C-alpha positions as CSV (number, residue, x, y, z in Angstrom):
1,X,0.0,0.0,0.0
2,X,1.3,3.5,-0.8
3,X,2.2,5.7,2.2
4,X,2.4,9.5,1.8
5,X,4.1,11.7,4.4
6,X,4.0,15.5,4.6
7,X,7.1,17.2,6.0
8,X,7.2,20.5,7.8
9,X,9.3,22.1,5.1
10,X,6.5,21.8,2.6
11,X,7.6,18.7,0.8
12,X,5.7,15.5,0.3
13,X,7.3,12.0,0.3
14,X,5.7,8.8,-0.8
15,X,6.4,5.2,-0.1
16,X,5.1,2.3,-2.1
17,X,6.7,-0.4,0.0
18,X,5.1,0.1,3.4
19,X,7.5,2.8,4.5
20,X,10.8,1.1,3.8
21,X,11.9,3.8,1.3
22,X,10.5,7.2,0.3
23,X,10.7,9.4,-2.8
24,X,9.8,13.1,-3.1
25,X,6.4,13.8,-4.9
26,X,3.9,16.6,-4.9
27,X,3.1,19.9,-6.6
28,X,6.6,21.3,-6.0
29,X,7.8,24.4,-4.2
30,X,7.6,25.0,-0.5
31,X,3.9,24.8,0.3
32,X,2.7,24.8,3.9
33,X,0.6,21.6,3.9
34,X,-1.8,21.1,6.8
35,X,-3.9,17.9,6.6
36,X,-3.9,14.7,4.5
37,X,-6.3,11.8,3.9
38,X,-6.1,8.8,1.7
39,X,-8.6,6.3,0.3
40,X,-8.5,2.7,1.5
41,X,-6.5,1.6,-1.6
42,X,-4.2,4.6,-1.4
43,X,-5.0,5.8,-5.0
44,X,-7.0,8.9,-4.0
45,X,-5.3,11.4,-1.7
46,X,-6.4,14.9,-0.5
47,X,-4.2,17.6,1.1
48,X,-5.1,21.0,2.5
49,X,-2.7,23.9,2.9
50,X,-2.4,26.8,5.2
51,X,-3.6,29.0,2.4
52,X,-6.1,29.0,-0.5
53,X,-5.5,25.5,-1.9
54,X,-6.3,21.9,-1.6
55,X,-4.6,19.4,-3.7
56,X,-6.0,16.1,-5.0
57,X,-4.1,13.0,-6.4
58,X,-5.9,10.1,-8.0
59,X,-2.7,8.1,-8.8
60,X,-1.4,7.3,-5.3
61,X,0.4,10.6,-4.8
62,X,2.4,10.8,-8.0
63,X,0.6,13.8,-9.6
64,X,-1.4,16.5,-7.8
65,X,-4.0,19.0,-9.0
66,X,-4.9,22.2,-7.1
67,X,-8.5,22.9,-6.4
68,X,-10.7,25.6,-4.7
69,X,-8.7,28.8,-5.0
70,X,-11.4,31.5,-5.0
71,X,-11.1,33.1,-1.5
72,X,-8.4,33.0,1.1
73,X,-9.4,30.7,3.9
74,X,-8.1,28.6,6.7
75,X,-8.6,24.9,5.9
76,X,-9.2,23.2,9.2
77,X,-10.0,19.6,8.4
78,X,-10.9,17.1,5.7
79,X,-12.2,13.6,5.3
80,X,-13.0,11.1,2.6
81,X,-14.9,7.9,2.2
82,X,-13.1,4.6,2.0
83,X,-13.3,4.5,-1.8
84,X,-12.2,8.1,-2.0
85,X,-15.2,9.3,-4.0
86,X,-16.9,11.3,-1.3
87,X,-14.7,14.0,0.1
88,X,-15.3,17.0,2.5
89,X,-13.2,19.9,3.6
90,X,-14.2,22.6,6.1
91,X,-12.7,26.1,6.7
92,X,-12.9,29.2,8.8
93,X,-11.6,32.8,8.5
94,X,-13.0,35.2,5.9
95,X,-15.1,32.3,4.6
96,X,-16.5,29.6,6.9
97,X,-17.3,27.0,4.3
98,X,-18.1,23.4,3.8
99,X,-17.1,22.0,0.4
100,X,-17.9,18.5,-0.8
101,X,-16.8,16.4,-3.8
102,X,-18.6,13.3,-5.0
103,X,-16.2,12.4,-7.8
104,X,-12.8,11.8,-6.0
105,X,-12.0,15.5,-5.7
106,X,-12.3,16.4,-9.4
107,X,-15.2,18.8,-8.9
108,X,-16.1,20.7,-5.7
109,X,-19.3,22.3,-4.5
110,X,-19.6,24.9,-1.8
111,X,-22.5,23.6,0.2
112,X,-22.5,25.9,3.3
113,X,-21.1,29.4,3.7
114,X,-21.2,31.4,6.9
115,X,-18.4,33.9,7.7
116,X,-19.5,33.8,11.4
117,X,-18.9,30.1,11.8
118,X,-15.5,28.5,12.2
119,X,-15.9,24.9,11.1
120,X,-13.1,23.2,13.0
121,X,-13.4,19.4,12.5
122,X,-15.2,17.0,10.2
123,X,-15.9,13.3,10.0
124,X,-18.0,11.0,7.8
125,X,-19.2,7.5,7.4
126,X,-17.2,4.9,5.4
127,X,-19.4,5.5,2.3
128,X,-19.7,9.3,2.8
129,X,-23.5,9.4,3.2
130,X,-23.4,10.6,6.8
131,X,-21.2,13.7,7.7
132,X,-20.7,15.7,10.8
133,X,-18.8,19.0,11.4
134,X,-18.3,20.9,14.7
135,X,-17.7,24.6,14.9
136,X,-16.0,26.7,17.5
137,X,-19.3,28.6,18.2
138,X,-20.9,25.5,19.9
139,X,-22.7,24.1,16.8
140,X,-22.7,20.6,15.4
141,X,-23.8,20.3,11.8
142,X,-25.1,16.9,10.5
143,X,-25.9,15.6,7.0
144,X,-27.4,12.3,6.1
145,X,-27.6,12.8,2.3
146,X,-23.9,12.9,1.3
147,X,-23.5,16.5,2.4
148,X,-26.2,18.1,0.2
149,X,-28.3,19.4,3.1
150,X,-27.3,20.2,6.7
151,X,-29.0,20.7,10.0
152,X,-27.4,22.2,13.1
153,X,-27.7,21.9,16.8
154,X,-26.5,24.6,19.2
155,X,-25.1,23.0,22.4
156,X,-23.3,25.9,24.1
157,X,-19.9,24.0,24.0
158,X,-16.7,24.7,22.2
159,X,-15.8,21.4,20.5
160,X,-12.2,20.5,19.6
161,X,-12.7,17.2,17.7
162,X,-15.4,14.9,16.2
163,X,-15.5,11.3,15.1
164,X,-18.1,9.0,13.5
165,X,-18.2,5.2,13.2
166,X,-18.1,3.6,9.8
167,X,-21.9,3.2,9.5
168,X,-22.5,6.8,10.6
169,X,-25.0,6.0,13.4
170,X,-22.6,6.9,16.2
171,X,-20.9,10.3,16.7
172,X,-18.7,11.6,19.5
173,X,-17.3,15.1,20.0
174,X,-14.7,16.3,22.5
175,X,-14.8,19.7,24.3
176,X,-12.0,22.2,24.2
């Protein structure tokens, strides 16, 4: 299985032999990468940066394509389904957004925008049907239709993380 590692200096290294050896890959330059996720087979990979960009690879990290560059934002978290087809990224800053992709990161749709909400963490079920995001203003957002519509609950807590089981019927969140 491929293994991809992000280093602090903005480089990406990839292993195709379970971490025995690594080679440098990625979009090039010194980019401040933040988060990475990989599909179960390692072919689809998603990276967020500390700036405007997310990068998607559909060939196990060999080639990367930049996506979503319209507004400066702080990418806080990301997740993807086991097969890599359903992906989600959340942001805060000038634009508090939830973006989803249902085609392995090729196309992205901005589903929720609210500049007053800092989406901090996200999780989804194995197939991507159920999604949850927590925000720093005490809200939990849930979707049961692959991220197309969202409901929110205000709980008066500041959450620092969220997780969901593979079926999507159990969710947990930790307090800051």
